[in-house]
C-alpha positions in Angstrom: 22.9 175.4 148.0 24.1 176.6 151.6 23.5 180.2 152.9 26.5 182.0 154.0 26.0 183.5 157.7 28.0 186.3 158.6 28.5 186.5 162.8 29.0 190.0 164.2 32.5 190.5 165.4 31.8 191.8 169.5 34.5 193.4 170.7 35.1 191.9 174.4 35.2 195.5 176.5 38.6 195.3 179.2 37.8 196.1 182.5 39.6 199.6 184.0 42.2 198.9 186.3 44.8 200.1 189.0 48.2 200.7 187.1 51.1 199.3 188.1 54.5 199.7 189.0 55.7 201.7 185.7 59.6 201.3 184.2 61.9 204.0 184.5 65.6 205.1 182.5 67.3 208.1 182.6 69.9 209.2 180.2 72.3 212.0 179.2 72.8 213.6 175.4 73.4 216.3 176.4 76.0 216.0 179.0 77.3 218.5 181.0 73.5 220.0 180.5 71.4 217.7 181.4 69.2 214.8 181.5 66.0 212.9 180.6 63.7 210.4 182.1 61.4 208.4 180.3 58.4 205.5 181.8 55.9 203.8 180.6 53.4 200.9 181.5 53.5 197.3 180.8 50.2 197.0 181.3 47.5 199.1 179.8 44.9 200.2 182.5 42.1 201.0 180.1 41.5 204.3 182.0 43.4 207.5 182.2 46.4 207.6 184.2 48.9 210.4 185.4 52.1 210.5 186.1 53.9 212.5 189.2 58.0 212.5 188.5 60.2 213.6 191.4 63.8 214.0 191.3 66.5 214.4 194.2 70.1 215.1 194.6 72.2 216.0 197.9 68.8 215.7 199.9 67.5 218.2 197.4 64.2 218.7 195.0 65.2 219.7 191.0 62.5 221.6 188.4 61.6 218.8 186.0 60.5 220.2 182.7 57.7 218.1 181.2 58.5 217.0 176.9 56.2 218.9 174.9 56.5 216.1 171.8 56.3 213.3 174.4 54.0 212.7 177.2 55.6 209.9 179.2 59.1 212.0 179.3 60.6 214.6 181.4 64.0 216.9 181.3 66.8 217.7 184.6 69.3 220.2 184.4 72.3 219.1 186.6 72.6 221.2 189.4 76.7 220.4 188.9 79.5 219.2 187.2 81.4 215.4 187.9 79.2 215.6 191.3 79.6 212.4 193.7 75.5 212.3 194.7 73.6 210.0 193.4 70.7 210.7 191.4 66.7 209.2 192.7 64.4 209.6 190.1 60.9 208.2 191.4 57.7 208.3 188.5 53.8 207.2 189.9 51.0 206.1 187.9 47.7 208.0 189.3 44.5 206.8 188.4 40.7 206.5 189.5 41.9 203.1 190.7 44.6 203.4 193.1 48.6 204.3 192.2 52.0 202.5 192.2 55.4 203.8 191.8 59.1 203.0 190.4 62.5 204.3 191.7 65.8 204.1 190.3 69.7 205.9 192.1 72.5 206.6 189.5 75.2 208.6 189.3 75.7 211.3 186.8 78.7 209.4 185.0 76.4 206.1 184.4 73.6 207.8 182.4 75.9 209.4 180.1 75.0 208.1 176.1 75.5 210.5 173.3 73.5 210.5 170.5 75.1 208.9 167.1 77.1 210.6 164.7 75.2 212.2 161.8 76.2 212.7 158.6 78.4 209.7 158.0 79.8 209.6 154.0 81.8 207.5 152.8 83.8 208.2 149.5 86.4 206.3 147.4 89.5 207.4 146.9 90.6 208.1 143.0 92.7 205.6 141.6 93.0 203.6 145.0 91.0 200.1 144.5 91.1 199.1 148.4 90.9 202.4 150.3 87.3 204.2 151.7 87.7 208.0 152.7 84.5 207.8 155.4 83.6 211.1 157.6 80.8 212.6 159.6 80.0 215.1 162.6 79.6 214.6 165.8 75.9 214.1 166.6 74.5 217.8 167.3 72.7 217.0 170.7 76.2 217.4 172.3 76.0 221.2 173.0 79.9 221.4 174.4 82.1 219.1 172.0 85.1 221.1 173.1 85.2 220.8 176.6 83.7 217.9 176.9 85.5 215.9 173.2 84.3 212.5 172.0 85.8 209.2 170.7 84.6 207.5 167.9 84.1 203.4 167.2 84.0 202.8 163.4 82.6 199.3 161.8 82.7 198.3 158.4 81.9 195.0 156.5 82.0 194.4 152.3 78.3 193.0 152.1 79.2 189.5 151.4 80.4 188.9 154.6 79.3 189.1 158.1 82.5 189.7 160.1 82.8 193.4 161.5 85.7 195.0 161.5 86.7 197.8 164.3 88.4 200.7 165.1 88.6 203.1 167.8 89.7 207.2 167.0 90.7 209.1 169.4 88.4 212.7 168.5 89.1 212.5 165.0 86.0 212.7 162.5 87.2 211.1 159.4 89.5 207.7 159.0 90.7 206.3 155.5 89.5 202.8 155.4 92.8 201.2 153.7 92.3 197.2 153.3 88.6 197.0 151.3 88.0 194.6 148.8 88.4 195.9 145.6 85.3 196.5 144.1 83.3 195.4 146.5 80.1 197.0 148.1 80.2 198.2 151.8 78.4 198.6 154.4 79.5 201.7 157.1 78.9 203.4 160.0 79.9 205.0 163.7 78.9 204.7 167.8 80.2 208.2 170.1 81.0 208.3 173.2 82.6 210.9 175.7 86.1 210.2 176.1 86.2 209.8 180.2 82.6 208.8 181.2 79.4 206.9 180.2 78.8 204.5 177.5 78.6 204.0 173.6 75.5 205.5 171.8 73.8 203.9 169.3 75.0 203.3 165.6 74.4 205.6 163.1 72.3 205.4 160.2 74.4 202.7 157.7 75.8 204.2 154.4 76.7 201.9 151.7 79.8 202.5 149.5 82.5 201.0 147.4 86.3 201.8 146.5 87.4 203.2 142.7 87.0 200.9 140.1 89.6 201.9 137.4 88.3 201.6 134.2 88.7 198.8 131.4 92.1 199.9 129.3 91.2 199.4 125.7 93.4 197.6 123.3 93.0 198.1 119.4 91.6 196.0 117.4 94.0 194.7 114.6 91.2 195.4 112.1 92.1 198.5 112.2 95.8 198.2 111.1 97.4 199.1 107.6 98.0 195.5 106.2 101.9 194.9 105.6 103.6 194.9 102.0 107.1 192.7 101.7 109.0 195.4 99.5 112.1 193.1 98.4 112.2 192.7 95.4 111.0 189.0 94.0 113.8 187.0 91.6 113.2 186.7 88.4 111.6 183.7 87.2 113.4 181.2 84.7 112.8 181.0 81.8 110.2 179.9 80.0 111.6 178.0 77.2 114.7 175.4 78.7 118.2 175.7 77.9 119.2 172.4 75.7 122.5 170.8 77.0 126.1 172.4 75.0 123.4 174.5 72.6 122.0 177.6 73.4 118.9 178.6 71.9 119.1 181.0 69.4 122.6 179.3 68.5 121.8 176.5 65.8 119.9 178.3 63.3 122.7 180.5 62.4 125.9 177.0 62.0 123.0 175.4 60.0 122.7 178.3 57.7 126.9 178.6 56.7 127.0 174.2 56.0 124.1 174.1 54.4 125.2 174.9 50.9 129.2 173.4 51.3 126.9 170.0 52.0 124.7 170.7 48.8 127.7 171.6 46.4 129.5 168.4 47.6 126.5 165.9 46.9 126.5 168.1 43.6 130.3 167.2 42.8 129.7 163.6 43.4 126.5 162.8 41.2 128.2 164.3 38.2 131.2 162.2 38.9 129.0 159.0 39.2 127.7 160.5 35.9 130.6 161.2 34.1 
């Protein structure tokens, strides 16, 4: 028997490193209130690393508020709306071994991207086997949908197919699908976008729905019906004793009763003449 050997697993220590340039991204999902920027390091440093953020607009530094939940995110308020001046965001990663910076420049309208629509609901329409009614809410993070309306993009497809059908809507938060396949389950999603600037949001959470299905009609069973009887009287059955040709049944006996005494009397006279 061979003895099983257990070799202990040794963790190879990672050497501390100075940071490399962070990757930076900015987006406004609360337009025109403000925007946020986030960043991350593609290569870990294995030692504590801090980040310094500086935002410039029209040669002025803007106030930066660090996010309380996401440590690598900050929030900035728009100093003005429809500004033609670009924004410049610089993020510097700093640790005991060094520092590295990344900067991006963008215009206001390029970073506007709403969050996906919320509470998407799809319901069948009674007695309509090819229709689905879809409703949704604008994203709750969009602060002023009246002054800065959103338009929507709806896509849907039956589960049996891979190709989507698309409908672009103005500011309506409902749509009736009229060309659904009867009895087929559908998957439906909605995206949102500012009507003037920015890009489309990500797709909403997918919902599933099936058009109205008619209940089969009940056909009465033939076994439950009463049997039908013919009430037309049948013709009388033929006589059990057929008639003889030329002589009705029952008439011959009466004639025999009349003729028989005469024959006997004639025979009696003839017999007497012969004797005498």
